[in-house]
C-alpha positions as a Markdown table, in Angstrom:
| # | Residue | x | y | z |
|---|---|---|---|---|
| 1 | Met | 15.8 | -2.5 | 39.7 |
| 2 | Asp | 14.5 | 1.0 | 38.9 |
| 3 | Thr | 11.3 | 0.5 | 36.9 |
| 4 | Arg | 11.5 | 4.1 | 35.5 |
| 5 | Gln | 14.7 | 3.1 | 33.7 |
| 6 | Leu | 13.0 | -0.1 | 32.4 |
| 7 | Ala | 10.0 | 2.0 | 31.2 |
| 8 | Ala | 12.3 | 4.4 | 29.4 |
| 9 | Phe | 14.3 | 1.5 | 27.8 |
| 10 | Cys | 11.1 | -0.2 | 26.7 |
| 11 | Ala | 9.7 | 3.0 | 25.2 |
| 12 | Val | 12.9 | 3.5 | 23.2 |
| 13 | Val | 12.8 | -0.1 | 21.9 |
| 14 | Glu | 9.2 | 0.2 | 20.9 |
| 15 | Arg | 9.5 | 3.6 | 19.3 |
| 16 | Lys | 13.0 | 3.0 | 17.9 |
| 17 | Ser | 13.8 | 6.6 | 18.8 |
| 18 | Phe | 14.9 | 8.5 | 21.9 |
| 19 | Ser | 12.9 | 11.6 | 21.0 |
| 20 | Gln | 9.7 | 9.7 | 20.3 |
| 21 | Ala | 10.1 | 7.7 | 23.6 |
| 22 | Ala | 10.6 | 11.0 | 25.5 |
| 23 | Glu | 7.4 | 12.4 | 23.9 |
| 24 | Arg | 5.5 | 9.2 | 24.8 |
| 25 | Leu | 6.7 | 9.4 | 28.4 |
| 26 | Gly | 6.2 | 13.1 | 28.8 |
| 27 | Val | 9.8 | 13.8 | 29.7 |
| 28 | Ser | 12.8 | 15.4 | 28.0 |
| 29 | Gln | 15.1 | 13.5 | 25.6 |
| 30 | Pro | 18.2 | 14.0 | 27.8 |
| 31 | Ala | 16.2 | 12.5 | 30.7 |
| 32 | Val | 15.6 | 9.4 | 28.6 |
| 33 | Ser | 19.2 | 9.2 | 27.5 |
| 34 | Leu | 20.4 | 9.4 | 31.1 |
| 35 | Gln | 18.0 | 6.6 | 32.2 |
| 36 | Ile | 19.4 | 4.3 | 29.4 |
| 37 | Arg | 23.0 | 5.2 | 30.2 |
| 38 | Ser | 22.5 | 4.4 | 33.9 |
| 39 | Leu | 20.9 | 1.1 | 33.1 |
| 40 | Glu | 23.7 | 0.1 | 30.7 |
| 41 | Gln | 26.3 | 1.1 | 33.4 |
| 42 | Arg | 24.5 | -0.9 | 36.0 |
| 43 | Leu | 24.3 | -4.0 | 33.8 |
| 44 | Gly | 27.7 | -3.5 | 32.2 |
| 45 | Arg | 26.3 | -4.3 | 28.8 |
| 46 | Gln | 25.4 | -2.2 | 25.7 |
| 47 | Leu | 21.6 | -2.5 | 25.4 |
| 48 | Leu | 20.9 | -0.3 | 22.3 |
| 49 | Asp | 22.6 | 0.0 | 18.9 |
| 50 | Arg | 22.6 | 3.7 | 18.0 |
| 51 | Ser | 24.7 | 3.4 | 14.8 |
| 52 | Gly | 21.8 | 3.2 | 12.3 |
| 53 | Arg | 19.0 | 5.5 | 11.4 |
| 54 | Arg | 16.8 | 3.8 | 14.0 |
| 55 | Val | 17.7 | 2.7 | 17.4 |
| 56 | Glu | 17.6 | -1.1 | 17.7 |
| 57 | Pro | 18.1 | -3.4 | 20.7 |
| 58 | Thr | 21.3 | -5.5 | 20.9 |
| 59 | Glu | 21.0 | -9.2 | 21.8 |
| 60 | Ala | 21.3 | -8.4 | 25.5 |
| 61 | Gly | 18.8 | -5.5 | 25.1 |
| 62 | Leu | 16.3 | -7.8 | 23.5 |
| 63 | Arg | 16.6 | -10.3 | 26.4 |
| 64 | Leu | 16.2 | -7.4 | 28.8 |
| 65 | Tyr | 13.2 | -6.0 | 26.9 |
| 66 | Arg | 11.3 | -9.3 | 27.2 |
| 67 | Gly | 11.8 | -9.5 | 30.9 |
| 68 | Ala | 11.1 | -5.8 | 31.4 |
| 69 | Gln | 7.8 | -6.1 | 29.7 |
| 70 | Arg | 6.7 | -8.8 | 32.2 |
| 71 | Leu | 8.0 | -6.8 | 35.2 |
| 72 | Leu | 6.3 | -3.6 | 34.2 |
| 73 | Ala | 3.1 | -5.4 | 33.6 |
| 74 | Leu | 3.3 | -7.0 | 37.0 |
| 75 | Glu | 4.0 | -3.5 | 38.6 |
| 76 | Glu | 1.0 | -2.1 | 36.8 |
| 77 | Gln | -1.2 | -4.9 | 38.0 |
| 78 | Leu | 0.1 | -4.6 | 41.6 |
| 79 | Leu | -0.6 | -0.8 | 41.6 |
| 80 | Glu | -4.1 | -1.4 | 40.4 |
| 81 | Gln | -4.7 | -4.0 | 43.1 |
| 82 | Val | -3.4 | -2.1 | 46.1 |
| 83 | Gly | -3.8 | 1.5 | 44.9 |
| 84 | Asp | -5.7 | 4.2 | 46.7 |
| 85 | Glu | -9.2 | 5.5 | 45.7 |
| 86 | Arg | -7.7 | 7.7 | 43.0 |
| 87 | Ala | -5.9 | 4.8 | 41.4 |
| 88 | Glu | -9.1 | 2.7 | 41.4 |
| 89 | Ala | -11.0 | 5.4 | 39.5 |
| 90 | Val | -11.4 | 5.0 | 35.8 |
| 91 | Glu | -9.4 | 7.9 | 34.4 |
| 92 | Gly | -6.6 | 8.7 | 32.0 |
| 93 | Arg | -6.0 | 8.6 | 28.2 |
| 94 | Phe | -7.4 | 5.7 | 26.2 |
| 95 | Glu | -5.9 | 5.2 | 22.7 |
| 96 | Leu | -7.8 | 3.0 | 20.4 |
| 97 | Gly | -7.3 | 2.1 | 16.8 |
| 98 | Ala | -10.0 | 0.8 | 14.4 |
| 99 | Ser | -10.4 | -0.2 | 10.7 |
| 100 | Ser | -12.7 | 2.0 | 8.7 |
| 101 | Gly | -15.8 | -0.1 | 9.1 |
| 102 | Pro | -16.2 | 0.0 | 12.9 |
| 103 | Gly | -14.1 | 3.1 | 13.2 |
| 104 | Glu | -16.5 | 5.2 | 11.1 |
| 105 | Thr | -19.9 | 3.7 | 12.2 |
| 106 | Val | -20.2 | 1.9 | 15.5 |
| 107 | Leu | -17.3 | 3.1 | 17.6 |
| 108 | Pro | -17.7 | 7.0 | 17.5 |
| 109 | Leu | -21.1 | 7.0 | 19.2 |
| 110 | Leu | -20.0 | 4.2 | 21.6 |
| 111 | Leu | -17.0 | 6.1 | 22.6 |
| 112 | Cys | -19.0 | 9.3 | 23.2 |
| 113 | Glu | -21.4 | 7.3 | 25.5 |
| 114 | Phe | -18.4 | 5.8 | 27.3 |
| 115 | Arg | -16.9 | 9.3 | 27.9 |
| 116 | Gln | -20.2 | 10.4 | 29.3 |
| 117 | Gln | -20.1 | 7.6 | 31.9 |
| 118 | Tyr | -16.4 | 8.1 | 32.6 |
| 119 | Pro | -15.8 | 11.9 | 32.4 |
| 120 | Lys | -12.2 | 11.6 | 33.6 |
| 121 | Val | -11.2 | 9.6 | 30.5 |
| 122 | Thr | -9.7 | 11.2 | 27.4 |
| 123 | Val | -10.4 | 9.2 | 24.3 |
| 124 | Ala | -8.3 | 9.1 | 21.1 |
| 125 | Leu | -9.6 | 7.0 | 18.2 |
| 126 | Ser | -7.4 | 6.5 | 15.1 |
| 127 | Val | -8.8 | 5.0 | 11.9 |
| 128 | Phe | -6.5 | 3.0 | 9.6 |
| 129 | Asp | -6.8 | -0.2 | 7.5 |
| 130 | Thr | -6.8 | -3.5 | 9.3 |
| 131 | His | -3.1 | -4.3 | 8.7 |
| 132 | Thr | -2.0 | -1.0 | 10.1 |
| 133 | Val | -4.2 | -1.3 | 13.2 |
| 134 | Val | -2.8 | -4.8 | 14.0 |
| 135 | Glu | 0.8 | -3.6 | 13.5 |
| 136 | Leu | 0.3 | -0.6 | 15.8 |
| 137 | Val | -1.2 | -2.8 | 18.5 |
| 138 | Ala | 1.7 | -5.3 | 18.1 |
| 139 | Arg | 4.2 | -2.5 | 18.6 |
| 140 | Arg | 2.2 | -1.3 | 21.6 |
| 141 | Glu | 1.6 | 2.2 | 20.1 |
| 142 | Leu | -2.1 | 1.5 | 20.6 |
| 143 | Glu | -3.6 | -0.4 | 23.6 |
| 144 | Leu | -6.5 | -1.9 | 21.7 |
| 145 | Gly | -7.6 | -2.3 | 18.1 |
| 146 | Val | -11.0 | -3.1 | 16.6 |
| 147 | Val | -10.8 | -4.7 | 13.1 |
| 148 | Gly | -13.1 | -6.5 | 10.7 |
| 149 | Ala | -10.7 | -9.3 | 9.8 |
| 150 | Ala | -8.5 | -11.4 | 12.1 |
| 151 | Arg | -5.0 | -11.7 | 10.5 |
| 152 | Arg | -2.4 | -14.0 | 11.9 |
| 153 | His | 0.2 | -12.2 | 13.9 |
| 154 | Arg | 2.4 | -13.7 | 16.6 |
| 155 | Ser | 2.5 | -10.6 | 18.7 |
| 156 | Val | -1.3 | -10.0 | 19.1 |
| 157 | Val | -4.4 | -11.9 | 20.1 |
| 158 | Phe | -7.9 | -11.5 | 18.7 |
| 159 | Glu | -11.1 | -11.7 | 20.6 |
| 160 | Pro | -14.7 | -11.8 | 19.1 |
| 161 | Phe | -16.3 | -8.4 | 19.7 |
| 162 | Phe | -19.5 | -8.3 | 17.6 |
| 163 | Arg | -20.9 | -9.6 | 14.3 |
| 164 | Asp | -21.5 | -7.4 | 11.2 |
| 165 | Glu | -23.5 | -8.3 | 8.1 |
| 166 | Val | -22.1 | -7.5 | 4.7 |
| 167 | Ile | -24.6 | -6.6 | 2.0 |
| 168 | Leu | -24.5 | -5.9 | -1.7 |
| 169 | Ala | -25.4 | -2.2 | -1.9 |
| 170 | Cys | -26.9 | -0.7 | -5.0 |
| 171 | Pro | -28.5 | 2.6 | -6.0 |
| 172 | Pro | -32.3 | 2.8 | -5.4 |
| 173 | Gly | -34.2 | 1.7 | -8.5 |
| 174 | His | -31.4 | -0.6 | -9.6 |
| 175 | Pro | -32.5 | -4.0 | -11.0 |
| 176 | Phe | -30.8 | -5.7 | -8.1 |
| 177 | Ala | -32.6 | -3.7 | -5.4 |
| 178 | Gly | -34.4 | -5.9 | -2.9 |
| 179 | Arg | -33.6 | -9.1 | -4.8 |
| 180 | Thr | -31.4 | -12.2 | -4.4 |
| 181 | Val | -29.3 | -12.3 | -7.6 |
| 182 | Ser | -27.1 | -15.0 | -9.1 |
| 183 | Leu | -23.4 | -14.9 | -9.5 |
| 184 | Asp | -23.8 | -14.8 | -13.2 |
| 185 | Glu | -25.9 | -11.6 | -12.8 |
| 186 | Leu | -23.2 | -10.1 | -10.6 |
| 187 | Arg | -20.6 | -10.9 | -13.2 |
| 188 | Ser | -22.3 | -8.6 | -15.6 |
| 189 | Glu | -22.6 | -5.6 | -13.3 |
| 190 | Pro | -19.9 | -2.9 | -12.6 |
| 191 | Leu | -18.5 | -3.6 | -9.2 |
| 192 | Ile | -16.9 | -1.1 | -6.8 |
| 193 | Val | -14.4 | -2.6 | -4.3 |
| 194 | Met | -12.4 | -1.3 | -1.4 |
| 195 | Gln | -8.6 | -1.3 | -1.3 |
| 196 | Glu | -6.6 | -4.4 | -0.4 |
| 197 | Gly | -6.2 | -4.6 | 3.4 |
| 198 | Ala | -9.8 | -3.6 | 4.0 |
| 199 | Gly | -11.7 | -6.1 | 6.2 |
| 200 | Val | -14.8 | -6.2 | 4.1 |
| 201 | Arg | -12.8 | -7.0 | 1.0 |
| 202 | Gln | -11.1 | -9.9 | 2.6 |
| 203 | Val | -14.5 | -11.3 | 3.8 |
| 204 | Ile | -15.9 | -11.1 | 0.2 |
| 205 | Glu | -12.8 | -12.6 | -1.4 |
| 206 | Asp | -13.1 | -15.5 | 1.0 |
| 207 | Glu | -16.8 | -16.0 | 0.3 |
| 208 | Leu | -16.3 | -15.8 | -3.4 |
| 209 | Arg | -13.4 | -18.3 | -3.2 |
| 210 | Arg | -15.7 | -20.8 | -1.4 |
| 211 | Ala | -18.2 | -20.4 | -4.2 |
| 212 | Gly | -15.5 | -21.1 | -6.8 |
| 213 | Val | -15.2 | -17.5 | -8.0 |
| 214 | Arg | -12.4 | -15.0 | -7.7 |
| 215 | Leu | -12.7 | -11.2 | -7.5 |
| 216 | Arg | -10.9 | -10.8 | -10.8 |
| 217 | Asp | -13.7 | -12.9 | -12.4 |
| 218 | Leu | -16.1 | -10.0 | -11.7 |
| 219 | Asp | -16.4 | -6.7 | -13.5 |
| 220 | Val | -14.4 | -4.6 | -11.1 |
| 221 | Arg | -14.5 | -1.0 | -12.4 |
| 222 | Leu | -13.5 | 1.0 | -9.4 |
| 223 | Glu | -11.2 | 0.5 | -6.4 |
| 224 | Leu | -11.9 | 3.4 | -4.1 |
| 225 | Gly | -10.0 | 3.1 | -0.9 |
| 226 | Leu | -12.1 | 2.6 | 2.2 |
| 227 | Gln | -15.8 | 2.4 | 3.1 |
| 228 | Glu | -17.0 | 6.0 | 2.9 |
| 229 | Ser | -15.7 | 6.6 | -0.7 |
| 230 | Val | -17.4 | 3.3 | -1.8 |
| 231 | Arg | -20.6 | 4.3 | -0.2 |
| 232 | Ser | -20.6 | 7.7 | -2.0 |
| 233 | Ala | -19.9 | 6.0 | -5.3 |
| 234 | Val | -22.9 | 3.7 | -4.9 |
| 235 | Arg | -25.2 | 6.5 | -3.9 |
| 236 | Ala | -24.1 | 8.4 | -7.0 |
| 237 | Gly | -25.1 | 5.4 | -9.2 |
| 238 | His | -21.6 | 4.3 | -10.4 |
| 239 | Gly | -22.0 | 0.6 | -9.6 |
| 240 | Val | -22.8 | -1.9 | -6.8 |
| 241 | Ala | -20.5 | -2.8 | -3.9 |
| 242 | Phe | -20.2 | -5.1 | -1.0 |
| 243 | Ile | -20.2 | -3.1 | 2.2 |
| 244 | Ser | -20.9 | -3.4 | 5.9 |
| 245 | Arg | -24.6 | -3.0 | 6.7 |
| 246 | Ser | -23.7 | -0.8 | 9.7 |
| 247 | Ala | -21.9 | 1.6 | 7.4 |
| 248 | Val | -25.0 | 2.3 | 5.3 |
| 249 | Glu | -27.8 | 1.7 | 7.8 |
| 250 | Ser | -28.9 | 5.3 | 7.7 |
| 251 | Asp | -28.9 | 5.2 | 3.8 |
| 252 | Leu | -31.0 | 2.1 | 3.8 |
| 253 | Arg | -33.6 | 3.7 | 6.1 |
| 254 | Ser | -33.7 | 6.9 | 4.0 |
| 255 | Gly | -33.8 | 5.0 | 0.7 |
| 256 | Ala | -30.6 | 6.5 | -0.6 |
| 257 | Ile | -29.2 | 3.0 | -1.0 |
| 258 | Ala | -30.9 | -0.4 | -1.5 |
| 259 | Ala | -29.7 | -3.8 | -0.5 |
| 260 | Ala | -29.4 | -7.1 | -2.4 |
| 261 | Arg | -28.2 | -10.6 | -1.7 |
| 262 | Val | -26.1 | -12.9 | -3.9 |
| 263 | Glu | -27.2 | -16.5 | -4.2 |
| 264 | Gly | -24.7 | -18.8 | -2.5 |
| 265 | Leu | -23.0 | -16.1 | -0.5 |
| 266 | Asp | -23.6 | -15.3 | 3.1 |
| 267 | Pro | -21.0 | -12.7 | 3.9 |
| 268 | Ala | -20.7 | -11.5 | 7.5 |
| 269 | Arg | -17.6 | -10.7 | 9.5 |
| 270 | Glu | -16.7 | -11.1 | 13.1 |
| 271 | Ile | -15.5 | -7.7 | 14.3 |
| 272 | Ser | -12.6 | -8.5 | 16.6 |
| 273 | Leu | -10.7 | -6.8 | 19.4 |
| 274 | Val | -6.9 | -6.8 | 19.0 |
| 275 | Arg | -4.7 | -6.9 | 22.0 |
| 276 | Ser | -0.9 | -7.1 | 22.3 |
| 277 | Ala | 0.0 | -10.6 | 23.5 |
| 278 | Gly | 1.1 | -10.6 | 27.1 |
| 279 | Arg | 0.0 | -7.0 | 27.8 |
| 280 | Val | -2.0 | -6.5 | 31.0 |
| 281 | Ser | -5.0 | -4.3 | 30.2 |
| 282 | Thr | -5.2 | -0.9 | 31.9 |
| 283 | Arg | -8.3 | -0.1 | 34.0 |
| 284 | Val | -9.6 | 2.2 | 31.3 |
| 285 | Ala | -9.3 | -0.4 | 28.5 |
| 286 | Ser | -11.0 | -3.0 | 30.7 |
| 287 | Ala | -13.8 | -0.6 | 31.5 |
| 288 | Phe | -14.4 | 0.2 | 27.8 |
| 289 | Val | -14.5 | -3.5 | 26.8 |
| 290 | Glu | -17.0 | -4.2 | 29.5 |
| 291 | Phe | -19.1 | -1.1 | 28.6 |
| 292 | Ala | -19.1 | -2.0 | 24.9 |
| 293 | Arg | -20.0 | -5.7 | 25.4 |
| 294 | Glu | -23.1 | -4.6 | 27.3 |
| 295 | Arg | -24.3 | -2.4 | 24.4 |
| 296 | Leu | -23.3 | -4.2 | 21.3 |
| 297 | Pro | -25.3 | -7.1 | 19.8 |
């Protein structure tokens, strides 16, 4: 069976669009359409439903897609094992997604260092909330994700990557600065939180729940999207916020932000790698994971 036809078919199923599949494969849309028609004629079955706004696989198409994924993964693995020197080199485009915490702090420098070691690699880092990263990896639009909260999803697997402490950040000179405060003290202080879907927020909600408190029991005054906006609000003196230590490390060193702890809470999060279940890693992705594990705590 022609694996180019299978690759075109899988791309259409995953992108739900002939034009987007063609863009991903670097070919014209008519070329993709021809590959699909040839495949349907060979099998004598309609594989795609083109009647709606989005292209969807038929029952036969869904069965073919599952088998084609395994076959294409095996082909990629065989090519890596028996390829020439050029195939064995670490090169190509590496698309990685991350939630705002690791995506704004740890990963940019790490990826720059990775690129220095592997100059033939082109890196593309996209930053979203945790839920979006997981969905993009599940749909195979990104090869790897790095997120601060492992959410159940049948199409992906999570692997521990590194551990990140979560602190209560406050303005310098604030009564909480450098102290361990009680939950009652925290209840009386204006709190800034990240949007729903952010990994740090999920960690804090879980910690509070274990302590018998809910986020709504606190004096939440501002919900400001992701980590950078929360950090700016704390620096400007608008309240206190739970935030990743790695996100404010430079502020802690310069004194622009102070840290506090809350009695009974020990918030930390396991930063996780997200992979699509059953997908064989490319050489570039494997090289990055090995490179990162050597440098991260």
